[in-house]
C-alpha positions as CSV (number, residue, x, y, z in Angstrom):
1,L,-1.4,3.1,-9.7
2,E,-3.3,4.7,-12.5
3,T,-6.1,2.1,-12.3
4,L,-6.3,2.5,-8.5
5,W,-6.5,6.3,-9.0
6,T,-9.5,5.8,-11.2
7,V,-11.2,3.3,-8.9
8,E,-10.8,5.1,-5.6
9,R,-11.5,8.6,-7.0
10,Q,-14.7,7.1,-8.4
11,M,-15.6,5.6,-5.0
12,D,-15.3,9.1,-3.4
13,I,-17.2,10.8,-6.2
14,L,-20.0,8.2,-6.0
15,S,-20.3,8.7,-2.3
16,Q,-20.5,12.5,-3.0
17,K,-23.4,12.0,-5.4
18,L,-25.2,9.6,-3.0
19,G,-24.7,11.9,0.0
20,I,-23.0,9.1,2.0
21,D,-19.8,9.5,4.0
22,P,-16.9,7.8,2.1
23,D,-16.0,5.7,5.1
24,E,-19.5,4.4,5.4
25,F,-19.8,3.9,1.6
26,R,-16.7,1.7,1.6
27,M,-17.8,-0.2,4.6
28,K,-21.1,-1.0,2.9
29,N,-19.3,-2.4,-0.1
30,I,-16.1,-3.8,1.4
31,L,-14.9,-7.4,0.8
32,R,-15.5,-9.6,3.8
33,P,-14.9,-13.4,4.3
34,G,-17.1,-15.3,2.0
35,A,-17.2,-12.7,-0.7
36,T,-15.7,-13.2,-4.2
37,T,-13.5,-10.5,-5.8
38,V,-14.0,-9.3,-9.3
39,T,-11.2,-11.6,-10.5
40,G,-12.7,-14.6,-8.8
41,E,-10.8,-15.0,-5.6
42,R,-12.8,-16.3,-2.6
43,M,-12.2,-14.1,0.5
44,T,-11.4,-15.9,3.8
45,R,-10.1,-14.6,7.1
46,S,-6.7,-15.9,6.0
47,T,-7.0,-13.8,2.8
48,S,-6.9,-10.6,5.0
49,C,-9.5,-8.2,6.4
50,P,-9.9,-4.9,4.6
51,A,-12.4,-3.7,7.2
52,D,-9.8,-3.8,9.9
53,C,-7.4,-1.7,7.8
54,L,-10.1,0.9,6.9
55,S,-11.2,1.3,10.6
56,A,-7.5,1.7,11.7
57,V,-6.6,4.5,9.2
58,V,-9.8,6.6,9.6
59,R,-9.3,6.5,13.4
60,E,-5.7,7.5,13.1
61,I,-6.3,10.6,11.0
62,G,-9.3,11.6,13.1
63,W,-11.9,11.3,10.3
64,T,-15.2,12.8,11.4
65,G,-16.8,13.2,8.0
66,R,-16.4,15.2,4.8
67,K,-16.3,19.0,5.0
68,S,-19.3,21.1,3.9
69,E,-18.9,24.3,2.0
70,E,-19.4,26.2,5.2
71,D,-16.5,24.3,6.8
72,R,-14.0,25.4,4.1
73,E,-12.4,28.6,5.3
74,W,-10.3,30.1,2.5
75,E,-9.5,33.4,4.2
76,T,-6.3,32.2,5.8
77,G,-4.9,31.2,2.4
78,K,-4.4,27.6,3.4
79,V,-7.1,24.9,3.8
80,R,-6.8,21.4,5.2
81,G,-8.4,18.2,4.0
82,K,-8.4,14.5,4.8
83,G,-8.9,11.5,2.5
84,F,-8.2,7.8,2.2
85,A,-8.0,5.1,-0.5
86,M,-7.9,1.3,-0.5
87,I,-5.9,-1.2,-2.6
88,Q,-6.3,-4.9,-3.3
89,K,-3.4,-6.7,-4.9
90,A,-2.7,-10.3,-5.5
91,P,0.8,-12.0,-5.8
92,A,2.2,-11.2,-9.3
93,M,4.6,-14.1,-9.5
94,P,3.9,-17.9,-10.0
95,P,4.8,-20.2,-7.1
96,N,8.1,-21.4,-8.6
97,T,9.8,-18.0,-9.0
98,A,12.8,-17.1,-7.0
99,T,15.4,-14.3,-6.4
100,S,18.4,-14.4,-4.3
101,V,16.2,-15.7,-1.5
102,I,14.3,-18.8,-2.4
103,M,10.8,-18.5,-1.0
104,Q,7.5,-20.3,-1.7
105,M,4.8,-17.9,-2.9
106,A,1.0,-18.4,-2.5
107,G,-0.5,-19.2,-5.8
108,D,-4.1,-19.7,-4.8
109,G,-5.4,-16.2,-5.2
110,H,-4.6,-14.8,-1.7
111,V,-4.6,-11.1,-1.8
112,K,-2.9,-8.3,0.2
113,I,-5.1,-5.5,1.5
114,M,-3.7,-2.0,2.2
115,I,-5.3,1.3,2.9
116,G,-3.7,4.8,2.9
117,A,-5.1,7.9,4.6
118,V,-3.7,11.4,4.4
119,D,-4.1,14.8,6.1
120,I,-3.0,17.6,3.7
121,E,-2.8,21.4,3.6
122,V,-3.4,23.3,0.4
123,D,-2.1,26.8,-0.4
124,V,-5.1,28.3,-2.3
125,E,-2.9,30.9,-3.9
126,S,0.0,28.8,-5.1
127,G,-1.8,25.5,-5.4
128,A,1.0,23.8,-3.4
129,I,0.0,20.7,-1.4
130,T,1.8,19.9,1.9
131,V,1.3,16.3,3.1
132,L,1.0,16.7,6.9
133,K,0.3,13.1,7.8
134,V,0.1,9.7,6.2
135,A,-1.4,6.7,7.9
136,S,-1.0,3.4,6.0
137,A,-2.6,0.1,7.2
138,F,-1.5,-3.2,5.8
139,D,-2.9,-6.6,6.6
140,L,0.5,-8.4,6.1
141,G,-0.3,-11.5,8.0
142,Q,2.7,-11.5,10.3
143,V,5.5,-8.9,10.7
144,I,8.8,-10.7,10.6
145,N,11.3,-7.8,10.4
146,E,9.6,-4.5,11.6
147,R,12.5,-2.3,10.6
148,M,12.5,-3.6,7.0
149,V,8.7,-3.2,6.8
150,Y,8.9,0.4,8.1
151,G,11.6,1.3,5.5
152,Q,9.4,-0.2,2.8
153,V,6.4,1.9,4.0
154,V,8.3,5.2,4.1
155,G,9.9,4.6,0.7
156,G,6.6,3.6,-0.8
157,V,4.9,6.7,0.6
158,M,7.5,9.0,-0.9
159,Q,7.1,7.3,-4.3
160,G,3.4,7.7,-4.1
161,I,3.7,11.4,-3.2
162,G,6.0,11.8,-6.2
163,S,3.4,10.3,-8.5
164,A,0.6,12.4,-6.9
165,I,2.0,15.9,-6.9
166,L,5.3,16.0,-8.9
167,E,6.0,13.5,-11.6
168,G,4.6,13.6,-15.1
169,Y,5.8,13.3,-18.6
170,K,5.1,16.1,-21.1
171,F,5.0,15.7,-24.8
172,N,4.7,18.1,-27.7
173,D,2.4,17.6,-30.7
174,D,5.0,15.4,-32.4
175,N,5.1,13.1,-29.3
176,V,8.6,14.3,-28.4
177,L,9.3,14.2,-24.7
178,L,9.8,17.7,-23.3
179,N,11.0,16.9,-19.8
180,P,13.5,14.0,-20.1
181,S,15.7,15.0,-17.1
182,F,15.3,15.3,-13.4
183,T,15.7,19.0,-13.8
184,D,12.3,19.2,-15.6
185,N,10.6,16.0,-14.3
186,K,11.2,16.3,-10.6
187,I,11.1,13.5,-8.1
188,P,10.4,14.0,-4.4
189,T,13.2,14.9,-2.0
190,M,13.3,15.2,1.8
191,K,11.5,18.5,1.7
192,D,8.5,16.6,0.3
193,M,8.5,14.1,3.2
194,P,5.2,14.1,5.2
195,L,5.6,15.6,8.7
196,E,4.4,12.3,10.1
197,V,4.1,8.8,8.7
198,V,2.2,6.2,10.8
199,P,2.4,2.6,9.6
200,I,-0.3,0.3,11.0
201,Y,0.2,-3.5,10.8
202,I,-2.8,-5.7,10.9
203,E,-1.9,-9.4,11.4
204,N,-4.5,-11.9,10.2
205,P,-2.1,-14.8,9.4
206,Q,-2.1,-16.3,5.9
207,L,-2.2,-20.0,6.6
208,N,0.1,-21.0,3.8
209,G,2.5,-18.1,4.1
210,P,5.9,-18.2,5.7
211,Y,5.1,-17.8,9.5
212,G,1.7,-16.5,8.4
213,A,3.3,-13.6,6.5
214,R,2.3,-11.8,3.2
215,G,4.5,-9.6,1.1
216,V,4.6,-5.8,1.4
217,A,6.2,-4.3,-1.7
218,E,4.7,-1.8,-4.1
219,H,1.5,-1.9,-2.0
220,T,2.9,0.9,0.1
221,M,2.8,3.5,-2.8
222,I,-0.2,2.6,-4.9
223,S,-3.0,4.2,-2.8
224,I,-1.2,7.4,-1.9
225,P,-2.2,9.5,-5.0
226,S,-5.9,8.4,-4.7
227,A,-5.9,9.4,-1.0
228,I,-4.4,12.8,-1.8
229,G,-6.9,13.3,-4.6
230,N,-9.7,12.5,-2.2
231,A,-8.2,14.8,0.5
232,L,-8.0,17.6,-2.1
233,Y,-11.7,17.4,-2.6
234,D,-12.3,17.5,1.1
235,A,-10.1,20.6,1.3
236,L,-11.4,22.5,-1.7
237,G,-14.6,20.9,-2.8
238,I,-13.1,20.4,-6.3
239,N,-12.7,17.0,-8.0
240,F,-9.5,16.7,-10.0
241,Y,-9.5,13.9,-12.6
242,H,-5.9,13.8,-13.7
243,L,-2.5,13.4,-12.2
244,P,-0.1,14.9,-11.2
245,L,-1.6,17.4,-8.8
246,T,1.1,19.9,-9.3
247,P,0.9,23.4,-7.8
248,E,0.2,24.8,-11.3
249,N,-2.6,22.3,-12.0
250,V,-4.2,22.9,-8.6
251,A,-3.9,26.7,-8.8
252,L,-5.4,26.7,-12.3
253,G,-8.2,24.5,-11.1
254,I,-9.0,26.8,-8.2
255,A,-8.9,29.9,-10.5
256,S,-11.3,28.3,-13.0
257,G,-14.1,28.3,-10.5
258,K,-15.2,24.9,-11.6
259,K,-16.0,22.0,-9.3
260,D,-14.8,19.3,-11.8
261,I,-11.4,19.7,-13.4
262,Q,-11.1,17.1,-16.2
């Protein structure tokens, strides 16, 4: 999650510097069949199609381009922003691992592609972020049990929101943890649930997967903080470089008058 935060925030910041729409910038550099990933996997149609996922989420959240300074109206006290982030993740286990269900895993470098997009509202006085909508697209090959996949998506989204706007360890100068309980280190509850969660299933079958399926596990949470960070820039025109994006941190960032909060 931390690595993805860095990568996908950088993708948005690079597109800002180049003056290119972040959707267009990703499409120019997206992995397609025939490409080779940074870790050496050869992309095929069976590997999955990230372009399909990206197109699906930007359409779902109604992305029409990044806001300009003139578009950001602060008078109402609340501003909205949209953002998205991508994730590539390969199977973490070797082919001969098993749990309570014995299942053959792909060990040839096949990867799972997921993209998350969010629509948020920010209170410019308190710094509180409300996640209005999350659209998550997964190229999972073949949906076998839709109810189980949906539960995994919603649970992962909530975990991602916790990492983005709530959870964070605090230490004093002697490296003693200052917030060791859930009283001080809060996790998301139902009140933090997005108003709408839209899972989108892309089905490009994995030829050596069970019925063409790929796994969908922690993929559902990893891109959410990056997407919220990118949406926060769209809303405020401020780049935040560190998690969590708590109300305190966001409010202090706004009050600083700076465009980069490091």
